[in-house]
N, CA and C of each residue as an Amber inpcrd file, in Angstrom:
protein
   375
  -8.1070000 -18.7670000 -17.5510000  -6.8260000 -18.2580000 -16.3770000
  -6.4540000 -19.8100000 -16.2310000  -5.0040000 -19.4340000 -16.2560000
  -4.2530000 -20.5940000 -15.5340000  -3.5180000 -20.2840000 -14.7340000
  -3.9640000 -21.3210000 -13.6270000  -2.7200000 -21.3420000 -12.0370000
  -1.9380000 -22.5490000 -11.8860000  -0.7380000 -22.5510000 -11.6650000
  -0.0400000 -23.5000000 -11.5370000   0.5290000 -23.3930000 -10.3200000
   0.6300000 -24.3650000  -9.0440000   1.5060000 -24.3120000  -8.0910000
   2.9070000 -25.3430000  -8.1430000   3.4450000 -24.9320000  -7.4150000
   4.7810000 -26.0970000  -7.4780000   5.0740000 -25.5470000  -5.9720000
   5.9200000 -26.7600000  -5.2280000   6.2350000 -26.6470000  -3.6730000
   7.2030000 -27.8050000  -3.5380000   8.1980000 -26.8010000  -3.1710000
   9.3420000 -27.2730000  -2.5220000   9.4170000 -27.0470000  -0.7850000
   9.5720000 -28.0620000   0.1890000   9.7090000 -27.6690000   1.8090000
   8.0240000 -26.6100000   2.0570000   8.7450000 -25.6290000   2.8650000
   8.3080000 -24.5550000   3.4030000   8.1220000 -23.6340000   2.6280000
   8.1320000 -23.8620000   1.2220000   7.8320000 -22.6690000   0.4000000
   6.9350000 -23.2900000  -0.7760000   6.1280000 -21.9340000  -1.3110000
   5.0790000 -22.4210000  -2.7180000   5.1120000 -21.6020000  -3.3960000
   5.2010000 -21.8630000  -4.8390000   5.2190000 -20.7260000  -6.2130000
   3.9900000 -21.1620000  -6.7640000   2.8310000 -20.1240000  -7.2010000
   2.2050000 -19.9440000  -8.0240000   2.5670000 -18.7410000  -9.3050000
   2.2180000 -19.5340000 -10.2560000   2.3600000 -18.4990000 -11.0170000
   0.5050000 -19.0490000 -12.2210000  -0.1110000 -16.7690000 -11.8500000
  -1.0770000 -16.8310000 -12.6730000  -1.2690000 -16.2530000 -13.6840000
  -2.1980000 -16.9860000 -14.5460000  -2.5410000 -15.7680000 -15.8010000
  -4.0910000 -15.5100000 -15.5810000  -4.2070000 -14.3040000 -15.6720000
  -5.9800000 -14.3990000 -14.7870000  -6.6630000 -13.6290000 -15.9770000
  -6.4710000 -13.8300000 -17.2890000  -7.5260000 -13.9470000 -17.6530000
  -6.9270000 -12.7860000 -18.8110000  -8.5170000 -11.8180000 -19.1130000
  -8.1740000 -11.6740000 -20.4760000  -7.2780000 -10.0780000 -20.2380000
  -7.0880000  -9.6320000 -18.8770000  -6.3920000  -8.2670000 -18.9000000
  -5.1140000  -8.5530000 -18.8630000  -4.8100000  -9.8930000 -19.1740000
  -3.3580000 -10.3970000 -19.3530000  -1.7880000 -10.0900000 -18.4570000
  -2.3120000  -9.7590000 -17.2020000  -1.2810000  -8.8090000 -16.3510000
  -0.7360000  -9.9700000 -15.8660000  -0.5010000 -11.2160000 -16.1380000
  -0.2520000 -12.6780000 -15.4790000   1.1860000 -12.1600000 -14.4760000
   1.3490000 -13.1240000 -13.0410000   2.1480000 -12.8090000 -12.0970000
   2.6040000 -14.3420000 -11.4150000   3.6760000 -13.7860000 -10.9560000
   4.2780000 -15.2390000  -9.7380000   3.8930000 -14.5440000  -8.9010000
   3.6320000 -15.4740000  -7.2430000   3.5890000 -14.9860000  -6.1760000
   3.9780000 -16.1460000  -5.3880000   5.0750000 -16.2500000  -4.5950000
   5.8820000 -16.6920000  -3.5510000   5.7770000 -16.8350000  -2.4770000
   5.2780000 -17.8230000  -1.4990000   5.3450000 -18.1270000  -0.1510000
   6.0800000 -18.4520000   0.5620000   6.9330000 -18.3970000   1.8580000
   7.6240000 -18.7760000   2.6210000   7.3100000 -18.5520000   3.7500000
   7.2120000 -19.9450000   4.2660000   6.9930000 -20.2360000   6.0220000
   8.0090000 -19.7620000   6.4350000   7.8100000 -18.6260000   7.7980000
   8.9060000 -18.3040000   8.6770000   8.5990000 -18.6240000  10.1760000
   9.1690000 -18.6900000  10.8870000   8.8440000 -18.4520000  12.2980000
   7.1810000 -17.7940000  12.4210000   6.9620000 -18.8180000  13.6460000
   6.3640000 -17.9280000  14.7180000   4.6190000 -18.5450000  13.4770000
   4.3430000 -19.5500000  12.7950000   3.7810000 -19.7670000  11.7990000
   2.8660000 -18.5880000  11.4350000   4.2410000 -18.5190000  10.3740000
   3.9090000 -16.5140000   9.3430000   4.0780000 -17.2390000   7.8200000
   3.9620000 -16.2740000   7.2360000   4.5630000 -16.8840000   4.9470000
   4.8360000 -15.5350000   4.9530000   5.7110000 -15.2440000   4.5430000
   6.3970000 -14.3400000   3.3680000   5.7650000 -14.4510000   2.5920000
   5.3510000 -12.9870000   2.1220000   4.3690000 -12.9690000   0.4960000
   5.3130000 -12.5450000  -0.5520000   5.5280000 -12.6060000  -1.5620000
   5.8710000 -11.7190000  -2.5540000   5.4460000 -12.7200000  -3.5090000
   4.5100000 -10.7490000  -4.5320000   4.1660000 -10.6200000  -6.0330000
   4.7740000 -10.3390000  -6.9150000   5.4180000 -10.9410000  -7.8110000
   6.2110000 -10.4760000  -9.0090000   5.7310000 -10.5740000 -10.1850000
   6.2400000  -9.8350000 -11.1310000   5.6480000  -9.8200000 -12.3980000
   4.5190000  -8.9120000 -13.1770000   3.6610000  -8.4010000 -12.5370000
   3.0740000  -7.7130000 -13.2360000   2.6630000  -6.3410000 -13.3010000
   2.3600000  -6.1950000 -13.9930000   2.4940000  -4.6380000 -14.9260000
   0.8280000  -3.7870000 -14.1050000   0.2760000  -4.7060000 -13.6000000
  -1.3340000  -4.2330000 -12.7350000  -0.6000000  -3.0580000 -11.8380000
  -1.0510000  -1.8790000 -11.9030000  -0.9280000  -0.7600000 -11.0970000
  -1.3430000  -1.3040000  -9.4210000  -2.7910000  -2.0090000  -9.8090000
  -3.0260000  -2.7130000  -8.4850000  -3.0820000  -3.5860000  -7.9900000
  -2.1610000  -4.2620000  -8.4670000  -1.3070000  -5.5530000  -7.5720000
   0.0960000  -5.2540000  -7.5940000   0.9060000  -4.6220000  -8.0560000
   1.6830000  -3.7560000  -7.4560000   1.6660000  -3.3460000  -5.8470000
   0.4980000  -2.5200000  -6.1830000   0.1860000  -1.5790000  -4.9820000
  -0.3850000  -2.6320000  -3.8750000  -0.8820000  -3.8500000  -4.5550000
  -1.5400000  -5.2680000  -3.2120000   0.2280000  -5.5910000  -3.0830000
   1.0250000  -5.9040000  -4.0290000   2.4150000  -6.4660000  -3.4830000
   2.9490000  -5.6910000  -1.7320000   2.9280000  -4.4980000  -2.1950000
   3.4570000  -3.7500000  -1.3760000   2.6110000  -3.7980000   0.1940000
   1.3190000  -4.0300000   0.1700000   0.2270000  -3.7350000   1.1690000
   0.2930000  -5.5390000   2.0020000   0.9190000  -6.2000000   1.2590000
   0.8800000  -7.8400000   2.0210000   2.2210000  -8.2940000   1.4940000
   3.1790000  -8.5700000   2.4530000   4.4240000  -8.8020000   2.4510000
   4.4920000 -10.0180000   3.4520000   3.7670000 -10.4860000   4.3860000
   3.6170000 -11.3210000   5.2790000   1.5980000 -11.3910000   5.8390000
   1.4580000 -13.1240000   5.8820000   0.6710000 -13.1570000   6.5010000
   1.0190000 -14.3260000   7.4490000   0.1390000 -14.3220000   8.6190000
  -0.1370000 -15.1050000   9.4230000  -1.2220000 -16.7580000   8.9600000
  -0.8570000 -17.3640000   9.7150000  -1.4020000 -18.5980000   9.8160000
  -2.9850000 -18.5020000   9.8660000  -3.5880000 -18.1000000  11.1030000
  -4.9310000 -17.9030000  10.9770000  -5.5320000 -16.8240000  10.4330000
  -4.6270000 -16.0140000   9.7440000  -5.1670000 -15.2360000   8.4010000
  -6.0470000 -15.4350000   7.2430000  -5.4580000 -16.8220000   7.0870000
  -5.9710000 -17.6440000   5.9860000  -7.4120000 -18.8270000   5.6610000
  -7.8060000 -18.0650000   7.5500000  -8.9220000 -18.9220000   7.9670000
 -10.1510000 -17.3570000   8.1530000  -9.4490000 -16.1180000   8.0780000
 -10.7590000 -15.1510000   8.2920000 -11.4430000 -15.0770000   7.5570000
 -12.4400000 -14.5720000   7.3710000 -13.6300000 -14.2240000   6.3580000
 -12.8290000 -13.2120000   5.7830000 -13.3240000 -13.1090000   4.1410000
 -13.2470000 -12.0150000   3.1230000 -12.9700000 -10.2210000   4.1340000
 -14.1730000 -10.6990000   4.7380000 -14.3940000  -8.6900000   5.3070000
 -13.2740000  -8.5430000   6.3140000 -12.4630000  -9.6860000   6.8580000
 -11.6510000  -8.8610000   7.7900000 -10.1530000 -10.1310000   7.5310000
 -10.3930000 -10.7870000   5.9950000  -9.1380000 -11.2210000   5.7340000
  -7.9270000 -10.0590000   5.2570000  -6.5740000 -10.3890000   6.1790000
  -5.8710000  -8.9990000   5.4980000  -5.6760000  -9.2150000   3.8550000
  -5.3090000  -9.7820000   3.1580000  -5.3500000 -10.5910000   1.9310000
  -6.3850000  -9.5000000   0.8530000  -7.5880000 -10.0680000   1.4830000
  -8.6670000  -9.4410000   0.3020000  -9.3060000  -7.7830000   1.4500000
  -8.9680000  -7.3510000   2.5320000  -8.9840000  -5.9740000   2.4560000
  -8.0360000  -4.9200000   1.8320000  -6.6530000  -6.2150000   1.8730000
  -5.5370000  -5.0270000   0.8780000  -5.7220000  -4.6980000  -0.0910000
  -6.4840000  -6.1070000  -0.5810000  -7.2850000  -5.9670000  -2.4580000
  -7.6950000  -5.1220000  -2.0360000  -8.8990000  -4.7810000  -1.6190000
  -9.7250000  -3.6340000  -1.8260000  -9.0800000  -2.1950000  -1.8300000
  -8.1060000  -1.8600000  -0.8920000  -7.3320000  -1.0960000  -0.4780000
  -6.5190000  -0.2710000  -1.7090000  -5.8090000  -1.2710000  -2.8310000
  -5.4800000  -1.5980000  -3.3580000  -5.9580000  -1.1660000  -5.1410000
  -7.5870000  -1.0950000  -4.7340000  -8.1780000  -1.1550000  -5.9000000
  -8.1090000  -2.5620000  -6.4880000  -8.2000000  -3.5920000  -6.2780000
  -8.3090000  -4.7430000  -7.0670000  -9.5310000  -4.8640000  -7.5360000
  -9.9290000  -5.1310000  -9.1880000 -10.7790000  -5.5740000  -9.8030000
 -11.6140000  -7.0980000  -9.0010000 -13.3830000  -6.7190000  -8.4460000
 -13.6870000  -7.6100000  -7.8950000 -13.5960000  -9.3430000  -8.2640000
 -13.0600000  -9.3550000  -9.0870000 -12.7800000 -10.8480000  -9.7070000
 -11.3890000 -11.0100000 -10.0250000 -10.7600000 -10.2070000  -9.6780000
  -8.9770000 -10.6880000  -9.8270000  -8.3860000 -11.9230000  -8.8180000
  -8.1240000 -12.0760000  -9.6960000  -8.2450000 -14.0530000  -8.7760000
  -6.7640000 -14.0560000  -8.2380000  -6.0420000 -12.4000000  -8.0880000
  -4.6560000 -13.0530000  -7.7440000  -4.8490000 -12.9690000  -5.6860000
  -5.7060000 -12.4370000  -5.4980000  -6.0100000 -12.0450000  -4.0200000
  -6.1230000 -13.9120000  -3.8130000  -7.1050000 -14.1890000  -4.1550000
  -7.1440000 -16.1980000  -3.8490000  -5.8900000 -16.4690000  -4.2670000
  -4.8780000 -16.2460000  -5.3190000  -3.6520000 -17.4980000  -5.6840000
  -2.5880000 -17.0130000  -4.3970000  -2.6000000 -15.6560000  -3.4140000
  -1.8480000 -15.2370000  -2.6560000  -2.1390000 -16.3640000  -1.1260000
  -3.6400000 -16.2240000  -0.9980000  -3.9720000 -17.3350000  -0.1870000
  -4.0810000 -18.5390000  -0.2440000  -3.8080000 -19.1390000  -1.2540000
  -3.6130000 -20.6230000  -1.6850000  -2.0150000 -20.9660000  -2.1610000
  -1.0920000 -20.0080000  -2.1240000   0.3000000 -20.4280000  -2.1230000
   0.2340000 -20.4940000  -0.2440000   0.1240000 -19.7680000   0.4660000
   0.3600000 -18.8030000   2.0440000  -0.3600000 -20.4230000   2.4330000
  -0.9340000 -21.0370000   1.8660000  -1.6900000 -22.3830000   2.5420000
  -1.0730000 -23.0880000   2.2260000  -0.6390000 -23.5600000   1.0380000
   0.5190000 -24.5320000   0.4830000   1.8390000 -24.4040000   1.2920000
   2.5290000 -23.5190000   1.9410000   3.6310000 -23.1210000   2.3000000
   3.5340000 -23.8230000   3.7700000   2.2340000 -23.4990000   4.4270000
   1.8250000 -23.7650000   5.8530000   1.4760000 -25.4120000   5.6120000
   1.4390000 -26.0840000   4.7010000   1.3280000 -27.2790000   4.3800000
  -0.0600000 -27.7190000   5.2930000  -1.4090000 -26.4600000   5.0570000
  -2.5360000 -26.3850000   4.8890000  -3.4340000 -27.0260000   4.1610000
  -3.0850000 -26.9930000   2.6240000  -3.8880000 -27.5050000   1.2780000
  -3.2190000 -28.7110000   0.2920000  -3.9400000 -28.8020000  -0.3940000
  -3.4540000 -29.7550000  -0.9870000  -2.9910000 -29.5080000  -2.3100000
  -1.6940000 -29.4760000  -3.2030000  -0.7520000 -29.0270000  -3.9220000
  -1.1540000 -29.4790000  -5.5720000  -2.7230000 -28.6480000  -5.6600000
  -3.5760000 -28.6570000  -6.8560000  -3.2290000 -27.3880000  -7.2790000
  -3.2530000 -27.4520000  -8.5220000  -3.8250000 -26.0670000  -9.0820000
  -5.0710000 -25.6650000  -9.6330000  -5.7160000 -25.0690000  -9.6390000
  -7.1320000 -24.3120000  -9.8640000  -6.9720000 -23.9110000 -10.9560000
  -8.6590000 -24.2100000 -11.2330000  -8.5740000 -23.4870000 -12.8830000
  -9.9830000 -23.0030000 -13.2570000 -10.2040000 -21.8050000 -13.4310000
 -11.4090000 -21.1600000 -14.0710000 -11.5080000 -21.7770000 -15.0440000
 -13.3050000 -21.7390000 -15.7020000 -12.5570000 -22.2420000 -17.6770000
 -14.1310000 -21.7470000 -17.8430000 -14.2150000 -21.2200000 -18.7230000
 -15.4700000 -20.7410000 -19.4720000 -15.7950000 -22.1580000 -20.3210000
 -17.1240000 -21.7240000 -20.8730000 -17.4040000 -23.4030000 -21.3610000
 -18.2700000 -23.1100000 -22.5210000 -18.2130000 -23.6440000 -23.7320000
 -19.3050000 -23.1220000 -24.3660000 -20.7640000 -23.2810000 -23.8160000
 -21.8940000 -22.4840000 -23.8800000 -22.8710000 -22.4360000 -23.0960000
 -23.4770000 -23.6770000 -23.8700000 -23.4060000 -24.3560000 -24.8950000
 -24.1740000 -25.4650000 -25.7510000 -23.9700000 -26.4230000 -25.4300000
 -22.9850000 -26.5800000 -24.5830000 -21.9820000 -27.7080000 -23.8770000
 -22.4000000 -28.0660000 -22.4470000 -22.7820000 -29.1540000 -22.1340000
 -23.1590000 -29.5780000 -20.9480000 -22.3140000 -29.7460000 -20.0650000
 -22.2300000 -29.0790000 -18.8640000 -20.8150000 -29.3660000 -17.9970000
 -20.8750000 -30.8230000 -17.3680000 -19.5100000 -31.4040000 -17.6880000
 -19.3960000 -32.4180000 -17.2300000 -18.8460000 -32.6530000 -15.8480000
 -18.7200000 -31.7020000 -15.4020000 -17.9180000 -31.9560000 -13.8020000
 -16.4740000 -32.0470000 -13.8970000 -15.8190000 -32.5960000 -14.6670000
 -14.3240000 -32.6690000 -14.8190000 -13.5980000 -31.4390000 -15.7830000
 -13.2970000 -30.6270000 -14.8650000 -12.8480000 -29.6170000 -16.1390000
 -11.1520000 -29.9840000 -16.4920000 -10.6640000 -31.2920000 -15.8450000
  -9.2340000 -31.2750000 -16.4750000  -9.5630000 -32.4990000 -17.3390000
  -9.8420000 -31.7250000 -19.1070000 -10.1130000 -32.7380000 -19.9660000
  -8.5020000 -32.5560000 -20.7740000
């Protein structure tokens, strides 16, 4: 998986390469009035992500702090039929946090390592 976050003002754009499925996409988050964020998910050929994009068009400040079982992004991901390990819902949350100024603007990395190597604790080598 390769995720890159760019941030300008009250907007964040997250490009996500989710891995083996090959259904890369772009998540855009734009801060709106009343501490809400407009969400756009574009470029994915995955039917579940296309459905998620229809279900999640904006989220509020408090939504990013809700547990998974009540979080509108993850509830919508379940309704859309997203695979449990799909990283796109998490990318939506990361983009929203960045647009709201709640998160550090750092890339997220999930990287498989050869089991014969010891984990170094530093994935950015």
